[in-house]
N, C-alpha and C positions, 0 to 999 in steps of 0.2 A: 637429535636436536633439529637436524634439517628436516627430518620427516614430519616432525610436529609443527613446523612452520609452513608446510605446504597448504595450498588452498583445498579445502574439502567441500564437496558439493554432494547433495543427495544422489543416490543411484537411480532414482526415478524422478523424472522432471516433467511437468506439463509444458507443452510446446506452444510458443507464440509464433505464428507464421507471418513473416514480413516480406515485402518485395520492393520497398522504396529505398531502404538504406542497408548498410552493413554495420553491425555493431562489433567493435573489436574490444578485447580485454583492456581494461583501464580507461576506456572512453565512455562518454555519456551521449545518449541519443533520445530524442523525443519522437514518438511514433503514434499515429492515429489508428484506433481500433474500431472497426464498424462491421466486420463480417460476423456471421453467427457463432462460429466456434471460438473465435478470439473474444467476442463479447461474453460468451458463457464462461470462458477462462477467467476474465476479469471479475465477473459477478461472483462466481463460485469459489475462486481461489484467493484472489487478492482482496476483495472487499469483505469476505466473510472470514478470512483467515485471522488467527489471533497470535500466531508465533512468527518469529523471524524466518523460520524455515519455509513458511507458506508464501513469503515474498520472493523466493528464488524461483525463477522460471528459466526455461530454455528458449532462446531466440534463434529461430531458424531463418537464415537469409535466403533471398532468391527463390522464394516459394510463396505463391498466392493462395490465400484461404478461399475455398469455394464460397459463392454467394448464397448457397442453400445448404441446409443440413442433409438433404437427400443425396447430394453429389458426393462422390468418393474423393478421398484426399489425393492430391497429386504426389508424385514422387518427391520425397523430402531430400534437401541437401544433406550430405553426409556429415559435415562438420557444422557445429553451432556454437553459440556463446552462452554460457550460464550467466544470467544477469540478475541484479537486485532491483526490484521495482521500488523506486524512490518516491514517486508521486503519481496519483491517479486523479484525473479531472474529467467529469462527465458533462455532457451538453445534449440538448434536444434539438438544436438548430444547426444546419438545415434538416438533419435527421439524427436520431439517437446514435451517439458514439462516445468513446472514451479517448483521452489523450494520456499516454503513459510516458513517464520519464524513467529510463532504465540505465543502469551503470553496468558495464561488462566486467565479469570476474575472471573467467578462464574459458578455454576451449573444452569442448566435449565431442565425443563421437557417438552417434546413435547405434546401439546394438540391436534393439528389437522394439518395434512399435507395439505397445501393450493394448491400447484401445484408441478408437477414433472419436467416439461420442461420449459425453456432450462436447468434450474438447480432447485433442490428442495428448496421450501420455506415453512416454518411451523410457525404456531402460537405457542408461547412458554410461559411458566410460570417460572419466576425466583424462584429458590429454596433457595439460600443462602441469608438470610436476617439477617444481623448482629445485628439488634436491638432486635431480639428474645432472644439472649443470655444474654442481660443485663436485660430483663424484666421477665425472668422466675426465680423467686426467689426460687421456690421449688427445682429446680435442681442445684442451684448455688453451694451449699456445695459439692454435689457429683461431679459436673464438676470441682470444684476447686481441689479436691483431684486427679482426673484423669489428670488434667492439670499439677499439680505439679509433679506427677509421670512421665508423658510424658517428661516434661522439664528436669527432673533429668537424665533420660536415654539419652536424646538428648545431654545434656552437656557432659555426660560421654563418649558418642561415639565420639564427636568432639575432646575432649581432648586426646583421644587415637591416634589421627592423628598427622601429623607433622605440627605444627603451623607456621613453616617458609614458608609453601606453601601459596601463597596469597589467593587462593580459600578457604582454610580451615579457615584462619583468618577472611575472609569476612563472612563465614557461622557462625562463633562464634559470630560475632557482630549482625547478623540477629536474632539469638536466643534471644538476649536481647531487640532488637528494635521492632520486629514484634509482633502483637497481638497473643496470645496463640492459638486463634481459627484458624489462618492461617498456623500454623506450621505443622500439620499432613499432609496436602496436599504437602507442600514444601519438607519435609523430605522424604516422600514416593517417590517423583520423583527423589531424589538424591541417596538414598541407593539402594542396589541391590534388586530389586523386579521384579517379572514377570509381564507380561501384565495382566494376570488373577487377580493377587493381586491388581494391580492398578485399575482394573475395579471394584473390590469389594469396594475399597476405594471411587471411584467415585460414586458408587450406594448408599453409606452410607450417606443419607441426614442428618440424625441426628448427631449432633456434638458429643454426648455421644458415639454413636456407632462408630464414626470415631476414637475417641481416643482409644477405646477398641481394635479396629482392628489394629491400627498402633503400639501400644506398643509392642506386640509380635514380630513385624518385627524389631524394634529397638533392642530388647533383642537378637534376633537371630544374628543380625549384630555384636553386642558387643561380644557375645560368639565366633563368628568366628574370630574376631580380636585377642581376648585373646589366642585362640589356635594357631593362626599364630605367635604371639609374643613368645610363649613358644618354638616353634620348630625352631625359628631363633637364630642365634648367637648373643650374646649381643653386640658385637663390631660393628655390622652394624647399624649405625645411620640412614641410609636411608630406613630402612624397613617400616617405617610408611608411606612412600610415596606410597608403593604398596598397596593401599587401594581399595577394590572392590567397585567402585562407578558406574560401567557400568552395564547396564541391561542385557548384552548378556552372562555373565558367573556367575555361582553360587560361593558362598564364599567357599564351601567345596572342590572346585577344586584347589584352590590356593596352599595349602601346597604340593601337589604332583607334580606340574609342575613348577610354577614360582620359588618356593623355590630351587628346585634342579638346575634349570638353573642358578640362581643368585649365589648359592654357588659354582657351577663349574666355573662360570665366575670370581668370587672373587678369587678362587684358581689360575686361570690362570694369573690374574693380579699380585698376590703375586709371582708366579713363574717368571713372566716377570721382576718384579722389582729385584728379586734375580739375574737373568741373567745380568741385566744392571749393578748391583753393582760389579759382579764378572768379567765382561768383561774388556778387556784391551783397551778400547777406550780412546781418548784424554780427557784431563781435561775439555775442552770446551764442547765437545760432551756429557760427563757424566753430566755436569751441566744442559744442555738442556734436557736430557732424564729424569733426576730426577724431573725437573720442570713439564715435560709433564706427567709423571706417577702420580704425585700428582694431576694434573688436571683430569686425567683419573679416579682416585678413587672417586672424587666428582661428576663425570658426570653420568647422567642416561644412561642406555644402549640404550634407544630408540632414543637418539639424534644422528643425522647423523655424528657429529664430533667424536663420540665415536669410530666408526669403523676406521675413518681416522687416529685418534691419535694412536690407537692400531697397525694399519698397519705400521705407521711410526716407532714406538718403536721396533716392530719386525724386521724391516729392519735394524735399527741401531744395534741391537744385532747380526744379521746375518753377518754384514759386517766384513771383515778380517782386523781389525785395526792393529794388530801386528803379524798375522799368515802368515808365508811365508814358501816356500820350499827351500831346500838346493841345491845350484847349484853343478852340476858335472863339475869339473874344470880340468879333465884330457885331455890335449890338444891332445895327440896321439889318444885316444879313440874317441874324438870328430872329428878329421880329418878322421878317418876310417868311422865313422858313416855318415858324410856328403858326403864322396866319394861314399859310397854304395847307398845313397838315390838319389844323383844327379850327373850327368855327366857334365863336364865343370863348368861354373859359378865360375871361380877362384877368382874373386874379392869378391864375397859374402862370400865364404869360408874363404878367408884371413881376412875379417873384423870380422867375428864371432870368429875366433881363436885369433885375437888381443884382442877382448873383454874378452875372457877367460883368456888370459895371464895377462891382467891388473887386473882382478878380483882376481887372485891368489896373486897379490902384494898388493891390496887395497880392503878391505872387503866392505866398504860403498860406492862403486862406483855407481854413478847414472846410470840408464838405458839409453843407447843411443837411439836416435830417428832417425831411418833409413827410407829412401824412395827408394824403388826399382822401377825404371822407365824402361819400355821396352815394346815391342809389346805383344799382347795376345798370350797365349799358350807356353810361354817360362819357366813357372814354378815359377812365383813370389809368388803366394799364397802357393804352396806346399813347397817351400823352407822355408817360414815362419814357417810352421808346423814342418819341420825338425829341424829348429833352436831351437824351444821349446823342441823337443825330445832330441836334443843334450845337452841342458843345464839342462834337467830334470825338466823343468817348465811346469805349466799348460798353455794351449793354448786356446785363445778365438778370434773368428773372428767377426768383425763388418763390415757389408756391408754398405758402404756409398753412393753407386750409387743411384742417384735420391733423396737423402735426402735434403729437402729444409726448414726444421724447426730447429731453434737453440735449441728448447726444446728436440730434439732427443739427443743432446750432453749434455746440461746442466740440463735437466729435467724441470718439471713444478713446479710452486710455489704451496704450499699446500692449498692456498686459492681457487684454481680452483677445480671444480668437476671432478673426474676421474684423478686427478694428479698422476704422477708417476715419478720415478727417470730417469735420462738420461741413455743412452746406456753404458756409461763408468762405472757408479756406478752399474748398473744392471749386467754388465759383471763381475765385482769384486765379487758381491754376488753369481753369478753362479759358478765361479771357486773356490771361498772360500779362496784365498790367495792374498796377496798384492804385489806379484812380478811375475805376469804371463807374458806371451808374448801376447800382443794385436796386432792383424793384422787389420789395418784400410784399408779395401779393396776398390779399385776404388776411391781414394781420389780426383782424377782429375775430377770426375763426380758429385761433390756436386752442388746442385742448390741454388737458392736464391729466397725468396718469401716475402710476407708481414709479415710472422711469424719470419723473421730475417734471418741472414746469418750464416749457420752452420760452414762455413770455418772460420769466425771470432771467433766463439765459440771454435774452435779447437786451437786457438792461445794460450789460457791458458793451454790447455791439453798438447800441444807439446812444451812448453817452459820450459827448464830445470830450469830456474830461478823462475818460478811461480808454476809449477805443484806439488811442495811439499805441497802446501796449496790450492788445487783445491776445489772450493766451488760449489757444485751442488745446484740448486735452490730448489730442494725437501728437501735435507738434511739441508741446510742452516747452515752447519758447515764445516770446512775445512777438507779435506781428503788428505793424502799424496800419490801422484802418482809417486814419484821420483824413486821408485824401479821397476816400470813397464817398460818392454822393448817394446817400440812402434815400429811397422814396418808398414809403409804405402806403398801401391802399386799404380802405375799409369801407363797409357800408354803414356802420354805426360805431360811435365811440362808447356805447353803453357796456360792451363786453370786453373792452380793452382795459387792463389793469391800470389804476391811476398812476402808479410809478412809471409805467412804460409810456403812458399818454403824456406825462409831464416832460419827457425827454424829446418829444417830437413837436414840430411846428405844424399845427393842424390847419389845413386849407380846405374849406367847404367847397364841394363841387355840386351845385344844385342841378335839378332836372332842367330840361330844355323847354322853352316855350314852343308854341305851334310854329311861329315864324322861324325860329332857329332850326326846328326839325325840317322844315321845308328847304331851308338853305343847305343844311347838311345832306339831305337826300339828293339834291340836284348837284351839289359840288362833289360829294364823295361816294354816297351809297349807290346811286344809279350808274355812274361810270364803272364802279367796281363790279356790279352785277352784270352789266353788259359785257365786260371783259371776261368774266367767269363763264358766261353762257354763250360766248362766241357771236354776240350780236353787235350791231353797229347802230348809231343814231339814225341812219337812213332806213332802218328796218323797224324801229319802235320809237314812239314818242309818248312821254308821260307828262302831261301838263301839270302846272302847279295846283290847279283846282283838283285834279285827281289825287295828287299827293296829299292835299289837305283832307280829302274824303277818307283816304287810307288812315291818316293820323287820327281823325276824329271818330270814324265809324268802325275801324277794324283793329285799332290798337288803343290801349289805355295804360301808358307807362311813362316813367320819367326819362328813360333813355331812348335809344333808337334800335335796340336789337330786334324787337318784334317788327318794326317798320322795315328793317333790312330783310327779314325773312319773308314778309309779304311782297316786297319788291322782287325777291328771288322767285317766288311762286309765279308772279306775273311774267318774268323773263322766261321761265320754263314753258309756260303756256304759249308764249309768242314763238319760242324756239320750235315747238311742235308744228305750229302753223307754217313757219318759214321752211322747215324741213319737208313738210308735205307739199308745199308749193314747188320747191325745187324738184321733188320726185315726179310731180305731174308734168313739169316742163321737159324733163329729160326722158319721159316715157315714150313719146313718138320716135325719138332718135334710136332708142333701143329696139323698137319694132322694125326699124328700117335696116338694122344690122343683119338680120337673118333673111335677106331677100333671096329668092330662088326663081328659077324660070317658071316653075309650075305653081308658085305661091299665089299669085293673083288669080290664076285660072280656077283654083279650087275654093276661093272664098265665096260662100253661098250667101243668099239674102238673109238667112237666119243669123249667120255670124255678124253681118253688118248691123242687124237690128240689136243684137246683144251688145255689141260694142257701143252703140249709141246710147243704150240704156245705162251701161256702166259709166259712160261719160257724164250722163245726166245726174247719176248718183254722187259722183265726186264733185266737191266744191271747186270753183275756179281758184287759181292762185290768188292769195290776198294782195290787195293793193298796198304798196309800200309808200311811206312808212305806216305801220299799224298804230292807230291812235287809241290810247287807253282812256275811255271815258267811264261814266258811272255805270252804264249798262255792261261794259266789258268787265268792270270790277265785280259786278254781281255774278257774272258768268264764271269768272276765274276764282274769286275768293268766297263766293257764296253770299248769302244775305248778310247785311251789316250785323256785327256782334254787339255794338253799343249804340244806343239811341239817346237823344236828348229828352229825358223823361222827367225833368224837374217839375214842369208845370202840372203833369199828371199826378206826381207823387204828392203835391200840395193841394189837392182838391178837397180836403176836409180838414177840420180843426184838429189840433193835436199832433202836427207834423212840422218839424223845423230842420233846416240844413246846417250841419256843423262842418268844421274843417279839422282834419286829423293829419298828423305826421307819422309816416312809416319809414323804415329803412329803404323802401323802394320809391320813396317820394311822397308828395302830398296826396291826400284823397279827400273827396267830399263824403260826408256821413249823414245819413238820415236818422233822425231821432223821432220815434213814434210813441205816442201815449194814448191810453184809453182808461175809462173809469167805469166802474160797475158797483152795484150795491154790495156792501160787505161790512167789515169790521174795522176799517181804517188802516189797512195794511198797504205797504209799498212793495211791489214786486219788480225786480230788475232782471232782465235777461239779455243775452248777447255776449257771453264770455267777458264780463267786466272785471277789472282789477279793483283793488281796495280803494285806490284814490278816486276812481270814477264813481264807485258806489257812494263814497263820502260826498262827492259833488252833487249827486242826486238827492241825498238827505239834506244837504245845505240848501238846494233849490226849493224843495218842498217846505222847509222851515221858513225860508224868507217869504215865500208866497203866502203861507198861512198867517204870518205876522203882518202882511200888507194886503190881506184879502179885502178888507173894508175900503181901503184907500183906492184900490183898483176895481172895486165892485165885482170881485170874483166869488162865485158861489158854486156849491155842489148841485147835484141833481134835485135835491129837496129845497134849494134856495137858501141854505144856511151858509154863513160866512166861514164856518169851520169846515174846511175843504175835505177833511178826512172823516167827518161825522157820517157814519153808516155808509162810507164810500171806500172802495179799494181802488188803488191806482196801479197801473201796469206800464212800466217804461221798457221799451225794447229798442235795441241797437242792431239793425240788420247786419247781415254777414255774420251769423251767430257762430260760425266755426272759427272766426278770427279773434284772437285775444286782444282786448282793448284796455288801455289804462292811461291815466294822466289827468291833470286838472283842467285842460283846455276846453272840455265839453260843458263847463258850468253854465255859461250864458246860453248855450243851445238848449240845455235842459230847462232852464227858467222860461225861455221863450216858448218852448213846446208845451209846458204845463200851463202857461198863461193863455196860450191859444186854446187849450182844451177846456179850461174853466170859464173862459170868456166867450167861447163859441165863435171866435173870429179866426180867419185864415191868415197865416203868415205869408208875406210877400214871396212869390215864387222865384224871384231873382236875387234873393238875399242869402248869403252864407255868413257865418259868424264863428268867432273863436275867442276864448278868454276865460280866465279863472275868476271865481266869485268869492265873496266873503259874506258873513251873516249881516253885515251892515249894508250890503248892496253895492260894494265897490267892485270894480273890474280890474283884475291884476294882470300884468303882462305874462305872456307865454313864449315858448320858443318855436322855431320852424316856420316863421312867418312867410318867408319867401316860397318855400315848398307849398304851403297851404294856399297862398295867393295864386300860384301857378295852377294848382288843382282846380281852384274856382274858375280861373280863366279857361282851362281846358273844358270844363263842364258847361261853359256858356253863360255863367252867372254875370250879373252886372254890378252888384253892390256887395261889399265885404265890410263887416263890422269887426274891428279889431280894437284891442285896448289902446288907450291914449298913450301909454308909455312905450308902445311898440311902433310909434310913428317913425322912429329913427331907422327901423329895419326896412322901410319902404325904399330907401336909397339903393339897396342891392337889387331891386327889381328893374327889369328893362323898361325903358321909357314907353314903348308901344303898349306894353301890358298895363302900365299905370294909366295910360290914356284911355284904354278900353274899360277900365273898372272905376267905380266910384267908391272911395274909402270913407268910412264913417268911424271917427275916433270916439270911443266911449270910455268914460271914466267911472260911470255908475250904471246900474241896471235900468234906471229910468230912461237914459239915453238909448240903451239897447232896445227896450220895448218900443219906444217912439219910432225908432228907425226900422224895426222889423215888421210893423203893421201899417197898412195904408191909412193915412189920416192920423197917425200917431196912436198912442195908447192913453186914453183919457184917465185923468186922476180926479176923483171926487173932492171938491174943496171941503175943507174942514169947517164945521159950523160950531161956534162957541155956544155951549149950553150953560145955563145958569141953574145951579142946583140949590134948591131951597134948604135952608138950615132950620126951618120951623118944624 
């Protein structure tokens, strides 16, 4: 009966050579296979075998398999372990290899090596025969004492561990259920032992010897755990989990490393809990944080969620729940500060002062949500920083250009790897107060993608009725944004969703006039450029006339960015002259430094002549200050980029000047027309939109219906303007897309000039929408269009009668330079556009005979 229960293995076994670990009977080990013979063993025996017998192999420890088939086998370890291959996993990265999961069965001894290739096969003798232990009566008493002693130490070791851990509870059950003879091998493979000690246990064929060698290892483990428990704080219930069960570190290393780290970590958690309890966060947030800190205490540090939870709690503590700055509410000081920082921008300054006045009367006023709309370079972003400085608040800028993920606003949920809060919460953490000035830059350039619409996410942020309880996905608790002053900037409102635009107070920031640009240049830009280039007013002077030349001839913009760059180019050129002048002045001093007794004696006449010629080649140091005039501008900036070419462009019939609005400001636009023999077709070029094409058809239809009245004929003298005649309308700058109804009056004037043969006045620009009845309807962007006409040097502007109210927004000096003609119908437009008016043929009553 006993003999039949013994482990039986084949007498011939293929050998797997390992050198990393030692497999003991009853234990499981995972080993990597990448050498030629071991790979061949896996492919030929394990992968192709079909029987249980083919999965039994011999594992030889402490033996390396040669890296080549040509090399001879090293001497094999005498004792090995018969193992059952439980799992085989193959991989090609970083190189072809297999990973085997093997379970030890029993010991064997190599009797004879039968073959070496393609993998070693040996004749073996089984050593572990369980029936020997029951038949040897002479040693039963002695083995019983060793077995009981071993069992006692094993139980003592396991009970020192945390029984709530499933692996420890399973080990405790194994001690009672397994035969005592199998326990030394199993416990040796579990506790911290070196490969050398395991090899000694493997070589201990005698059970008595095996018990005697394993008991000291258990005692050593128990003593180490006792020492570890003494040095730990008694309140830490999780210390038993930190049990040295891995073979790569010794037990005596633990008190000096793991203990210090865990104690420090425990102190940090206690400090974090104290910060949470003393913080002024809301009741809901405090409840969530206390729940998370309780989970954190019970969580092992090795879990990935430990770091995520700790980062979350640290963010909650750092957020400014009730911390705010005190506003400076002195209106007079605020007005002076705004005037010093920015020239013009009266609407913006007025709105800020209104907010300060209301804050004086009401303390708990919600922050306004403003949207500055205007062309680039007019100072929308910088005025936001000045507003924060005026109020005495912290300033934070959030660039929204190109953002196409709603998580940038609302944050990621904490279930995702790498989750983080949105830009709003992150900005509040950065400034450290709950009432900063937030600048949402380029809000009109938000994108949309599969990750959501950030413009929709901003609806909650910018809604005064909702942002007092803004919920970030990462925080998952409400945060009050009602005290934040939000300022959005945009170049156009066309791309802002209507729902988002409705939540903001839009303030238009138009382009600057020439006079405003001159003041800005001399107050802000020139001093800034002088400071950046290390120059002083005693070294360079830029008169206002020169600044005007730069504005009119070298820049064509609504803002001042190009002007700033041109001034920087002038300062760099002057810096070169100043540096050269200083070098020439110090050159004689350097020559005197190297004086010697024989220096002067050896100076020949040729050398004197050469030095004189060199001195003649070098220019004399410039006189200070260097005055920048028109000739200096041409040398530094090159020839003028823009010329006043209005009179030249209107030298023939069929050309008129219109006014257009763009996100970059107003622009003048030339409309050109020509006619040729054809079939009565109308050709439109210049990247026109549908609305502008319809305006062209409206204009030709109105002129055809009024041709006799204005004596307009085609080339053959017919009043049917399209009879055998093709008309071509072109809007220059063909690469720029154009659309809108405001070019209607310009197209009518251009075609009237073409068919009448008369020239349009060179100093007139116009804008307005037309109807089939000849009425002129109002259009938008009047201020920007008028400023564009003023920049171009025009003298008269024709605008619709119903746009007269928009002229109040224009500076007085601009209105004084221009003459405005209010037109309510096309008759008034044509009379103002041509010298001497546009004659209308009086109607003659004809009597038709009825005979």
